[in-house]
C-alpha positions as CSV (number, residue, x, y, z in Angstrom):
1,M,48.0,-15.5,20.4
2,G,47.1,-16.1,24.0
3,L,44.0,-17.4,25.7
4,P,41.2,-15.0,26.5
5,K,41.3,-14.0,30.3
6,S,37.7,-15.4,30.6
7,I,38.7,-18.9,30.1
8,I,40.1,-20.8,33.2
9,I,42.7,-23.3,32.7
10,L,42.0,-26.3,35.2
11,V,44.0,-29.1,36.1
12,V,42.6,-32.6,36.4
13,S,44.4,-35.9,36.9
14,E,44.3,-38.6,34.1
15,S,45.5,-41.5,36.4
16,G,43.6,-44.4,35.5
17,A,41.3,-42.7,32.7
18,S,42.6,-45.3,30.3
19,V,41.6,-48.1,32.6
20,Y,38.0,-46.8,33.0
21,S,37.7,-46.2,29.3
22,A,38.2,-50.0,28.6
23,S,36.0,-51.4,31.5
24,E,33.0,-53.0,31.5
25,V,31.6,-49.8,33.5
26,A,32.6,-47.6,30.4
27,R,31.1,-49.9,27.7
28,E,27.8,-50.0,29.7
29,E,27.5,-46.0,30.1
30,F,28.9,-45.2,26.6
31,P,28.3,-48.1,24.4
32,D,28.6,-46.1,21.1
33,K,31.5,-44.3,22.0
34,D,35.3,-45.1,21.6
35,L,38.0,-45.6,24.1
36,T,39.2,-41.8,23.8
37,V,35.7,-40.4,24.1
38,R,35.0,-42.3,27.2
39,G,38.4,-41.4,28.7
40,A,37.9,-37.8,27.9
41,V,34.2,-37.8,29.4
42,S,35.8,-39.6,32.7
43,I,38.3,-36.8,33.1
44,G,35.6,-33.9,32.5
45,R,33.4,-35.7,35.2
46,R,36.4,-36.0,37.7
47,L,36.2,-31.9,37.5
48,M,32.5,-31.9,38.3
49,D,32.3,-34.6,41.0
50,P,35.9,-36.4,41.4
51,L,34.4,-39.0,44.3
52,A,31.4,-40.2,42.1
53,E,33.7,-40.7,39.1
54,L,36.8,-42.4,40.6
55,V,34.9,-44.9,42.7
56,K,34.4,-46.7,38.9
57,I,38.0,-47.3,39.1
58,D,39.9,-49.8,41.2
59,P,41.9,-47.6,43.6
60,K,45.1,-49.1,42.5
61,S,44.8,-47.7,39.2
62,I,44.8,-44.3,40.2
63,G,48.5,-44.4,41.4
64,V,48.3,-44.5,45.4
65,G,51.8,-44.6,46.1
66,Q,55.5,-45.6,44.8
67,Y,55.5,-48.7,46.4
68,Q,52.0,-49.9,45.7
69,H,53.0,-53.1,44.0
70,D,55.6,-54.0,46.8
71,V,53.0,-54.8,49.4
72,D,50.3,-57.4,49.8
73,Q,47.7,-56.4,47.2
74,R,44.9,-58.1,49.2
75,K,45.5,-56.0,52.3
76,L,46.2,-52.9,49.7
77,K,42.9,-53.2,48.3
78,E,40.9,-53.6,51.7
79,S,42.7,-50.4,52.8
80,L,41.9,-48.6,49.8
81,D,38.2,-49.9,49.8
82,D,38.0,-48.7,53.4
83,V,39.2,-45.3,52.8
84,V,36.8,-45.0,49.7
85,I,33.9,-46.1,51.7
86,S,34.6,-43.6,54.6
87,C,34.8,-41.0,52.0
88,V,31.4,-41.7,50.4
89,N,29.8,-42.0,53.5
90,R,31.1,-38.9,54.9
91,V,30.0,-37.0,51.9
92,G,26.9,-38.5,51.5
93,V,25.0,-40.0,48.1
94,E,22.3,-38.2,46.1
95,V,20.2,-41.4,45.5
96,N,18.5,-40.0,42.4
97,T,21.8,-39.1,40.5
98,A,24.2,-41.8,42.0
99,S,25.7,-44.3,39.8
100,K,25.5,-48.0,41.1
101,Q,29.1,-47.9,41.6
102,L,28.8,-45.0,44.1
103,L,25.8,-46.3,45.6
104,S,27.5,-49.9,46.3
105,Y,30.0,-48.2,48.7
106,V,27.1,-47.0,50.9
107,A,27.3,-48.7,54.2
108,G,24.5,-51.3,54.2
109,L,24.4,-51.5,50.4
110,N,26.1,-53.9,48.1
111,S,26.2,-53.9,44.4
112,R,23.0,-56.1,43.8
113,I,21.0,-53.6,45.8
114,A,22.8,-50.6,44.1
115,Q,21.8,-52.1,40.7
116,N,18.2,-52.6,42.1
117,I,17.9,-48.9,43.2
118,V,19.0,-47.6,39.8
119,E,16.5,-50.1,38.0
120,Q,13.5,-48.8,40.3
121,R,14.8,-45.2,39.6
122,N,14.9,-45.5,35.9
123,S,11.6,-47.6,35.6
124,K,9.3,-45.4,38.5
125,G,11.1,-42.3,38.2
126,A,12.8,-40.3,41.0
127,F,12.7,-41.1,44.7
128,R,10.7,-38.8,46.5
129,S,11.4,-39.8,50.1
130,R,14.0,-41.9,52.0
131,R,11.1,-44.1,53.0
132,E,10.6,-45.2,49.3
133,L,13.9,-47.1,49.3
134,L,12.0,-49.6,51.3
135,E,10.3,-50.8,48.1
136,V,13.4,-51.7,46.4
137,P,13.9,-55.3,46.2
138,G,16.4,-56.6,48.5
139,L,16.8,-53.5,50.7
140,G,15.2,-54.7,53.8
141,P,14.8,-52.7,57.1
142,K,18.1,-53.9,58.3
143,A,19.8,-52.5,55.2
144,F,17.7,-49.3,55.4
145,E,18.6,-48.7,58.8
146,Q,22.5,-48.7,58.0
147,S,22.2,-46.7,54.9
148,A,19.5,-44.3,54.9
149,G,21.5,-41.7,57.2
150,F,24.1,-41.6,54.2
151,L,21.7,-41.4,51.4
152,R,20.1,-38.0,50.2
153,V,17.0,-37.3,48.3
154,R,17.1,-33.4,47.4
155,N,13.6,-31.8,47.4
156,G,12.0,-34.8,49.1
157,S,8.9,-35.0,51.1
158,H,10.4,-34.4,54.0
159,P,12.9,-31.4,54.8
160,L,15.5,-33.7,56.5
161,D,15.5,-36.1,53.7
162,S,18.5,-34.1,52.1
163,S,20.5,-34.1,55.6
164,A,22.3,-36.7,57.2
165,V,20.0,-36.9,60.1
166,H,18.8,-40.4,60.0
167,P,15.0,-41.1,59.6
168,E,14.7,-42.6,62.8
169,A,15.7,-39.3,64.4
170,Y,13.1,-37.2,62.3
171,P,10.4,-37.7,65.4
172,V,13.0,-35.9,67.8
173,V,13.7,-32.9,65.4
174,E,9.8,-32.6,64.9
175,T,9.4,-32.6,68.7
176,M,12.1,-29.9,69.0
177,A,10.3,-27.7,66.3
178,A,6.7,-28.2,68.0
179,D,8.2,-27.4,71.3
180,L,9.5,-24.0,69.9
181,G,6.0,-23.5,68.1
182,V,7.3,-23.6,64.4
183,D,7.5,-26.3,61.7
184,V,10.8,-28.3,60.8
185,P,11.5,-25.8,57.8
186,T,11.4,-22.9,60.0
187,L,13.4,-24.4,62.4
188,L,16.0,-25.2,59.8
189,S,16.2,-22.0,58.5
190,D,16.4,-19.9,62.0
191,A,19.6,-20.2,64.0
192,T,18.0,-18.3,66.8
193,L,15.6,-20.8,67.2
194,R,18.4,-23.7,67.2
195,Q,20.1,-21.9,69.8
196,R,17.0,-22.2,72.2
197,I,16.9,-25.8,71.9
198,K,17.7,-27.6,75.4
199,L,19.2,-30.8,74.5
200,E,19.0,-32.4,77.7
201,K,15.5,-32.4,77.5
202,Y,15.3,-34.9,74.5
203,I,17.9,-37.4,76.1
204,S,16.4,-40.8,76.0
205,D,17.5,-44.5,75.9
206,K,17.6,-44.1,72.3
207,F,19.3,-40.7,71.7
208,G,22.2,-39.9,74.1
209,L,23.6,-36.1,74.6
210,P,26.4,-36.9,71.9
211,T,23.9,-38.0,69.3
212,L,21.6,-35.2,69.9
213,K,24.5,-32.8,69.5
214,D,25.3,-34.4,66.2
215,I,21.7,-33.8,65.1
216,V,21.6,-30.1,65.9
217,D,25.0,-29.6,64.4
218,E,23.4,-31.1,61.0
219,L,20.5,-28.9,61.3
220,E,22.7,-25.8,61.0
221,K,23.9,-27.4,57.3
222,P,21.3,-29.6,56.3
223,G,22.5,-31.4,53.0
224,R,25.7,-29.1,52.8
225,D,28.5,-30.7,51.1
226,P,31.4,-31.2,54.0
227,R,34.0,-31.0,51.1
228,Q,36.1,-27.8,50.7
229,A,35.0,-25.3,48.4
230,F,36.5,-25.5,44.8
231,A,39.5,-23.4,44.5
232,E,40.3,-21.8,41.2
233,F,44.0,-22.2,39.9
234,Q,45.9,-20.8,37.1
235,F,49.4,-21.4,35.7
236,N,51.7,-18.6,34.8
237,D,50.3,-17.2,31.5
238,E,53.7,-16.5,30.1
239,V,55.0,-20.3,30.5
240,H,53.6,-22.9,28.3
241,T,57.0,-25.3,27.4
242,P,60.0,-26.1,29.2
243,E,61.9,-23.7,26.6
244,D,60.0,-20.9,28.3
245,L,61.4,-21.5,31.9
246,K,64.3,-19.4,33.3
247,V,66.3,-20.3,36.6
248,G,65.0,-18.0,39.2
249,M,61.3,-18.0,38.0
250,K,58.7,-18.4,40.7
251,L,55.7,-20.1,39.2
252,P,52.3,-21.5,40.7
253,G,52.2,-25.2,40.6
254,I,50.1,-28.3,41.8
255,V,51.8,-31.5,43.4
256,T,51.0,-34.6,41.3
257,N,52.7,-37.3,43.2
258,V,54.8,-37.5,46.2
259,A,57.6,-40.0,46.8
260,A,60.2,-40.9,49.4
261,F,62.6,-38.6,47.4
262,G,60.6,-35.6,46.9
263,A,57.4,-34.3,45.3
264,F,56.7,-34.0,41.6
265,V,55.0,-30.7,40.5
266,D,52.8,-29.6,37.5
267,I,53.8,-26.0,36.4
268,G,52.0,-26.0,33.0
269,V,54.7,-27.0,30.6
270,H,53.5,-30.7,30.0
271,Q,56.4,-32.0,31.9
272,D,56.6,-32.2,35.8
273,G,59.4,-30.7,37.7
274,L,60.8,-32.4,40.9
275,V,61.3,-30.7,44.3
276,H,63.8,-33.0,45.6
277,I,63.2,-33.8,49.5
278,S,66.2,-31.0,50.2
279,Q,64.4,-28.5,48.5
280,L,61.0,-28.9,50.0
281,A,61.4,-26.6,53.0
282,D,63.9,-24.2,55.1
283,K,64.1,-26.9,57.6
284,F,65.1,-30.5,57.7
285,V,62.2,-32.8,56.3
286,A,62.2,-36.5,57.0
287,H,59.7,-37.2,54.5
288,P,58.1,-35.1,51.7
289,S,54.6,-36.0,53.2
290,E,55.4,-34.0,56.2
291,V,55.2,-30.9,53.8
292,V,53.1,-31.5,50.8
293,K,50.2,-33.9,49.4
294,V,48.9,-34.5,45.9
295,Q,46.9,-31.7,44.6
296,Q,48.2,-29.4,46.9
297,Q,48.7,-25.9,45.1
298,V,52.3,-24.5,45.9
299,T,54.6,-21.8,44.5
300,V,58.1,-23.1,43.5
301,T,61.2,-21.7,42.2
302,V,63.0,-22.8,39.1
303,V,66.5,-23.8,40.3
304,E,67.5,-26.1,37.0
305,V,66.3,-26.4,33.4
306,D,68.1,-29.0,31.4
307,L,66.3,-29.4,28.0
308,A,68.5,-32.0,26.7
309,R,67.8,-34.5,29.5
310,K,64.3,-33.3,30.2
311,R,64.9,-32.1,33.4
312,I,63.2,-29.2,35.5
313,G,64.5,-28.8,39.2
314,L,62.3,-27.1,41.3
315,S,62.5,-25.7,45.1
316,M,60.1,-24.7,47.4
317,K,62.5,-22.9,49.7
318,Q,62.4,-18.9,50.5
319,N,65.7,-18.5,49.1
320,P,66.9,-21.5,47.1
321,D,70.3,-22.6,46.3
322,F,70.6,-22.7,42.7
323,G,72.5,-25.9,41.4
324,S,76.0,-25.6,40.4
325,G,76.0,-28.4,37.9
326,N,78.1,-30.6,39.6
327,S,77.9,-34.2,39.3
328,D,78.4,-35.3,42.9
329,G,74.7,-35.7,43.7
330,G,74.8,-33.0,46.4
331,T,71.1,-32.6,46.9
332,R,71.3,-35.7,49.4
333,G,73.1,-33.7,51.8
334,G,71.0,-30.5,51.1
335,N,69.0,-31.0,54.4
336,R,72.2,-31.6,56.5
337,N,74.6,-29.3,58.2
338,H,78.2,-29.9,57.1
339,R,81.2,-29.3,59.2
340,G,84.5,-27.5,58.0
341,N,86.8,-24.6,58.8
342,G,87.9,-26.3,62.0
343,G,84.6,-27.8,63.1
344,R,82.7,-24.6,62.8
345,S,78.9,-25.0,61.5
346,T,78.9,-23.8,57.9
347,K,75.9,-23.2,55.5
348,P,74.9,-26.4,54.1
349,A,76.6,-27.1,50.6
350,A,74.5,-25.9,47.7
351,P,72.2,-28.6,46.2
352,T,72.6,-29.8,42.7
353,F,70.9,-31.8,40.5
354,G,73.8,-33.7,39.1
355,G,74.6,-37.5,39.5
356,N,72.3,-40.4,38.6
357,W,69.6,-39.7,41.4
358,F,67.7,-37.6,38.9
359,E,67.1,-40.4,36.5
360,D,66.4,-43.0,39.2
361,A,63.6,-40.6,40.5
362,M,61.9,-40.3,37.3
363,S,62.2,-43.9,36.5
364,R,60.7,-44.8,39.9
365,K,58.1,-42.2,39.1
366,R,57.3,-44.0,35.9
């Protein structure tokens, strides 16, 4: 019996969920729940707000690359932290709902100040404005100056508290509105009014033209999440296990991992299939990252199913060559033109999924 059509099946990566479930953060959040429940909650939260949940886990535990254990671990951590900080500050943080882990990544804040923000929020209630953050112990004028533009207060006392406009720029926006004979909320809601703003009029020692352009751009979308809209995805309803697969099937899938030799794709059968680098495109591909990225939605063709050895070979070519079952590792040559027939260029040899490379690929993925 199939699932009702109204139920949407979604894919959420569980990488690092077990690390979270056994962490101090998880014990603090769910002291009366066991590991399995904590892990399940973490996976569910990742669907709701991936960034807010993933910051609770060491980036290395999420799986950031095939060779992540071969590089300098200190430099890897610094690089990963920089990426997380960049993402958090780009998206912005709702100060009344964010965890202390998320707040600690905001520019100008640290774990101690983040903890103080949460404690004050719990004891005195929600913050009503950005300015109230100055009452948080340890959050002085300098830290406020650095962090305020990245913190959001939804439905705050000032209409710009939910935007990326820094409080020090509020007077400029208020002046713009007054010059147009309206208040700030009206300026935010009326695009024709914003088009009448002459930025050159507001240039000063503190605000140059590029900064003023950024301010007006933010007025177009105050508080709007810069991340892309959620895209619904569904696997093929008729495919649930590897036994359901047939060579030649075209199926929707999601890229789960990208390595030097190809990409692993989840097609909804509880076992990832491999798109070898030679099968990623109808052109030469030097590295899979040129074509695919993790969580990308793709359409693949099944080119091999080996139930005994738990192999699923996939292709992203328009007209893929199906494996002949040879054991010469022919896929390695799938991207190159072979010469034959007296030097004339011929069609590349049909890629196969034989040899030991498939086992090597799977072992490296694990």
